[in-house]
C-alpha positions in Angstrom: 0.4 11.7 7.4 1.9 8.8 5.3 1.2 8.0 1.8 1.8 4.0 1.4 2.7 3.4 -2.4 4.6 0.5 -4.1 8.5 1.2 -3.8 9.7 2.8 -6.6 12.7 0.1 -6.9 10.1 -2.8 -7.7 9.0 -0.6 -10.5 12.9 -0.3 -12.4 12.6 -3.5 -14.3 9.1 -2.6 -15.5 7.5 -1.3 -18.5 5.6 2.4 -17.7 2.4 0.9 -19.2 2.5 -2.1 -17.2 -0.3 -1.6 -13.9 -0.6 -3.4 -10.7 -2.9 -5.3 -8.8 -4.2 -3.8 -5.2 -4.9 -8.4 -4.3 -6.0 -7.5 -0.7 -6.3 -4.9 2.2 -5.5 -6.8 5.6 -7.0 -3.7 7.5 -9.4 -1.1 7.1 -9.7 2.7 7.4 -9.9 3.6 11.0 -7.9 0.6 12.5 -4.8 0.8 14.6 -1.3 -0.8 13.2 1.9 -1.2 14.4 5.1 -0.9 12.4 6.1 -3.7 10.1 2.7 -5.0 10.1 1.4 -6.3 6.5 -1.0 -3.8 5.4 -2.3 -5.2 1.8 -1.0 -7.6 -1.0 -0.1 -6.1 -4.4 0.6 -8.1 -7.6 3.1 -7.3 -10.4 3.7 -9.2 -13.1 2.4 -12.6 -11.2 4.7 -11.7 -8.2 2.7 -11.3 -5.3 4.2 -9.1 -2.4 3.4 -7.2 0.7 2.9 -3.9 2.0 4.2 -3.2 5.9 3.4 -0.6 7.9 6.6 1.9 8.0 5.5 3.2 11.4 2.9 2.5 14.5 -0.6 4.5 13.5 -4.2 4.4 12.3 -5.1 3.8 8.9 -6.4 7.2 7.7 -7.7 6.3 4.3 -7.9 3.9 1.7 -7.5 5.1 -1.7 -7.1 2.0 -3.9 -9.8 -0.7 -3.2 -9.3 -4.8 -3.6 -9.6 -5.9 -7.1 -8.5 -2.4 -8.5 -5.3 -2.0 -10.5 -2.9 0.9 -10.3 -0.1 2.7 -12.1 3.5 3.3 -10.8 3.5 6.4 -8.5 -0.3 5.7 -7.3 -0.9 6.3 -3.5 -2.9 3.0 -2.5 -3.6 4.5 1.1 -2.5 7.1 4.2 -1.6 6.1 7.4 -1.8 8.7 10.3 1.4 8.1 12.5 0.8 7.3 16.3 2.2 10.6 16.8 -0.3 12.5 15.5 -3.2 10.6 16.7 
């Protein structure tokens, strides 16, 4: 299982109390995804960025819904690798 989260290097210049916004999911639970496929978009201090699948697999669980904010280190969703399906 792969935890999907915003990379720690994105947070390096950002205050600890600042939260990000999960703007949009492009996949649903159960969808099959390819490595490098855009899964979701987040917004951090007016900068929008995509989070891509680190491996091929199946979207197992969405933990933070679109429109919700999240803090540093939050797991946004979980991807089950194709070798585990």
